[in-house]
C-alpha positions as CSV (number, residue, x, y, z in Angstrom):
1,X,32.8,-7.0,8.8
2,X,32.5,-3.3,8.0
3,X,28.8,-2.7,8.7
4,X,26.6,-2.1,11.8
5,X,23.2,-3.3,10.6
6,X,21.5,-4.9,7.7
7,X,17.9,-5.2,6.5
8,X,17.0,-8.5,4.9
9,X,14.5,-8.9,2.1
10,X,11.6,-8.8,1.8
11,X,11.9,-5.7,4.0
12,X,9.3,-3.3,5.2
13,X,9.5,0.4,4.9
14,X,9.4,0.7,8.7
15,X,12.4,-1.6,9.0
16,X,14.5,0.7,6.9
17,X,13.4,3.8,8.8
18,X,14.0,2.1,12.1
19,X,17.5,1.1,11.1
20,X,18.3,4.6,9.9
21,X,17.0,6.0,13.2
22,X,19.4,3.8,15.1
23,X,22.4,4.3,12.8
24,X,22.0,8.1,12.5
25,X,20.6,8.7,16.0
26,X,17.6,10.6,14.6
27,X,13.9,10.6,15.3
28,X,11.4,10.8,12.5
29,X,8.1,12.7,12.7
30,X,5.5,10.9,10.8
31,X,2.4,12.5,9.2
32,X,-0.7,10.5,8.7
33,X,-1.8,10.8,5.1
34,X,-4.3,8.0,5.2
35,X,-7.3,10.2,6.2
36,X,-6.6,12.7,3.5
37,X,-6.4,10.1,0.8
38,X,-9.5,8.3,1.9
39,X,-11.5,11.5,2.5
40,X,-11.2,12.2,-1.3
41,X,-12.9,8.8,-1.8
42,X,-15.6,9.1,0.8
43,X,-18.4,8.8,-1.7
44,X,-17.2,5.4,-2.9
45,X,-18.9,2.4,-1.5
46,X,-16.0,-0.1,-1.5
47,X,-18.4,-3.1,-0.9
48,X,-20.0,-2.5,-4.3
49,X,-16.8,-2.8,-6.2
50,X,-16.2,-6.3,-7.4
51,X,-12.5,-7.0,-7.7
52,X,-11.6,-10.1,-9.5
53,X,-10.1,-12.7,-7.1
54,X,-6.8,-12.9,-9.0
55,X,-6.2,-9.1,-8.7
56,X,-7.5,-9.0,-5.1
57,X,-5.1,-11.8,-4.0
58,X,-2.2,-10.2,-5.9
59,X,-2.8,-6.9,-4.1
60,X,-3.0,-8.5,-0.7
61,X,0.1,-10.6,-1.2
62,X,2.0,-7.7,-2.7
63,X,1.0,-5.4,0.2
64,X,2.1,-8.0,2.7
65,X,5.5,-8.2,1.0
66,X,5.8,-4.5,0.3
67,X,6.2,-5.3,-3.4
68,X,5.8,-1.9,-4.9
69,X,6.3,-3.0,-8.5
70,X,3.7,-5.8,-8.1
71,X,1.2,-3.4,-6.5
72,X,1.7,-0.9,-9.4
73,X,0.9,-3.7,-11.9
74,X,-2.1,-4.8,-9.9
75,X,-3.4,-1.2,-10.0
76,X,-2.9,-1.1,-13.7
77,X,-5.0,-4.3,-14.0
78,X,-7.6,-2.9,-11.6
79,X,-8.1,0.2,-13.8
80,X,-9.5,-2.0,-16.6
81,X,-12.1,-3.5,-14.2
82,X,-15.6,-2.2,-14.9
83,X,-17.9,-0.7,-12.2
84,X,-15.4,1.0,-9.9
85,X,-12.0,-0.5,-10.8
86,X,-10.6,2.9,-11.9
87,X,-12.1,4.7,-8.9
88,X,-10.5,2.1,-6.5
89,X,-7.1,2.2,-8.2
90,X,-6.7,5.9,-7.7
91,X,-6.7,5.9,-3.8
92,X,-4.7,2.7,-3.8
93,X,-2.0,4.4,-5.8
94,X,-2.0,7.4,-3.4
95,X,-1.7,5.0,-0.4
96,X,1.1,3.2,-2.3
97,X,3.0,6.5,-2.6
98,X,3.0,6.7,1.2
99,X,3.8,3.0,1.6
100,X,0.6,2.5,3.6
101,X,0.3,-1.2,3.1
102,X,-1.9,-1.7,6.1
103,X,-4.5,0.7,4.7
104,X,-4.2,-0.9,1.2
105,X,-5.1,-4.2,2.8
106,X,-7.9,-2.7,4.7
107,X,-9.5,-1.1,1.6
108,X,-9.1,-4.2,-0.5
109,X,-10.8,-6.3,2.2
110,X,-13.8,-3.9,2.1
111,X,-14.4,-4.7,-1.6
112,X,-16.7,-7.4,-2.9
C-alpha cells in the first residue's frame, strides 16, 4: 500500500528509532545521560519529597504512555508543591528531554 512499516500509537521513542534503523539500515550510538542528570541532584533525598497522589499517578501513567505533553503539565504542577516539588521537577524535565521514561518512573517511585 505504499509503505514498509508503521508505528501505532501510543508509540515509544524506542519504537520509532528501531523502525528508522530498519528502514534506513543505520545503527544508532546511544549516550547515557541519566547519570549526569541525576548526579546534579545527588543531594536530594527523594524519599522526603511528598508528591500529591494525583500528580504522582499522572506522571507514572504519562511516562508509561510516553505522553510528553502530559508530563510537562505534571512538572508544571509539581513546581507548585512545597518542600521539594521544584527541586524534583528540574531533573524530571531533564530526563524528559532525553525521553528517559524508565528513569522518570524510577525517580517518582522513590518519592513519598
